[in-house]
C-alpha positions, 0 to 999 in steps of 0.5 A, spaced: 486 511 530 490 516 525 486 518 519 490 516 513 492 509 517 484 507 518 484 510 510 490 505 507 487 499 512 481 499 508 483 499 502 489 495 504 485 490 508 486 484 513 484 478 513 482 478 519 482 484 525 481 485 532 482 490 536 484 489 544 489 493 549 489 499 545 491 497 538 487 494 532 491 488 530 491 485 523 493 478 519 493 476 513 498 470 513 503 474 513 502 477 506 505 485 507 506 488 513 501 493 511 496 487 512 499 484 518 501 490 523 498 494 529 494 500 528 495 505 535 487 506 538 490 508 544 497 513 545 497 509 552 497 502 549 502 497 551 507 494 546 507 488 549 501 486 547 504 487 540 509 483 541 505 477 544 500 477 539 503 477 533 508 470 536 502 468 538 500 467 531 507 466 528 509 472 525 514 477 526 511 483 530 510 489 527 507 496 528 505 502 523 506 509 527 504 515 523 505 523 525 502 525 532 503 518 535 511 519 537 509 517 545 509 510 542 514 510 537 519 511 543 516 506 547 516 501 541 524 503 540 524 502 547 522 494 546 527 493 541 522 495 535 527 497 529 524 502 523 523 499 517 521 502 510 518 510 512 513 511 507 510 516 505 503 518 502 502 522 497 495 525 493 492 529 488 485 531 486 482 529 479 478 535 478 478 534 471 479 527 466 486 525 467 488 524 460 492 517 459 495 514 452 490 508 452 495 503 452 493 499 458 489 494 458 484 495 464 480 489 468 476 488 473 480 482 475 487 480 475 489 477 468 495 470 469 500 476 466 498 482 471 500 475 476 505 474 473 510 480 474 510 479 481 517 475 479 520 482 477 520 483 484 522 477 487 516 474 490 514 468 489 507 464 488 504 465 495 505 472 497 503 473 489 496 469 491 496 473 498 495 480 495 490 477 490 486 476 496 487 482 499 485 486 493 479 481 492 477 484 498 475 490 495 473 494 489 479 494 484 481 494 477 487 492 474 492 495 468 497 491 464 501 495 459 501 494 452 504 486 452 505 485 459 511 489 461 508 493 466 501 493 471 498 497 477 492 497 481 487 502 482 482 500 489 476 505 488 471 507 494 467 513 492 470 519 490 477 516 492 482 512 489 488 508 491 494 505 486 497 501 488 502 494 486 505 498 481 510 493 477 515 494 470 518 488 468 526 489 468 527 490 461 521 495 460 524 500 465 526 507 463 520 507 457 514 511 460 511 504 462 509 506 469 507 513 467 502 510 461 499 505 467 498 510 473 495 515 467 490 509 464 489 508 472 487 515 473 482 515 467 478 509 469 478 512 476 475 518 474 470 515 469 468 511 475 467 516 480 474 518 484 475 525 485 481 524 489 488 519 489 493 517 493 499 512 494 504 509 498 511 509 497 517 507 500 521 514 502 527 512 499 524 509 492 527 515 488 524 513 480 518 512 483 517 519 487 520 522 481 514 519 476 508 520 481 511 528 483 511 529 476 504 526 475 502 531 481 502 528 486 505 531 493 506 529 500 500 529 505 502 524 510 507 519 512 509 513 516 514 508 518 513 500 520 516 498 527 518 491 527 521 487 532 529 486 532 531 479 531 
């Protein structure tokens, strides 16, 4: 399995996994593609295994494709799997304690406001509950900015931290909220022993890319989903 695929799937884990026919399948009640996709373990894996597995579980078949998996990618395309959400992996070192404004309240569990901010993304209550369940399976801290105009999460694993679930309320956009949340989460992660940080961002999300690159993150890998077209 691709090293970054393994890292990302560990920090955003499925509820159940199964290794079969050269794939590692993830299941999380359909909450996010990242937790409900097939990861390549054998370059010769049969694409029909992906189709059969996810259809048997009532989910749209999805595979995650990383650099070096071009042959698998081509076979997925031949079977009618379309590219969805090309995503970049950005990372940076934390060689010294970052500076943060301290305007983010950080807790070991999601607060009511942290969860409420899902409404700003158009996600429903079931999706919000599912994401909270996913994050409950890892060591995470949750940040809410000020009176609740933005939020984020940091998944901690030794010297590594993954930043995820960043959301800014629509009325608060353009005021530096996301930058403050990011900085404060990195401070907390550093204090918990993290010396490397990474995050995943959809490749065409220019505002987010500007924020993260301005905070010292640079591209280290990328992937895309292949989803079976209707």
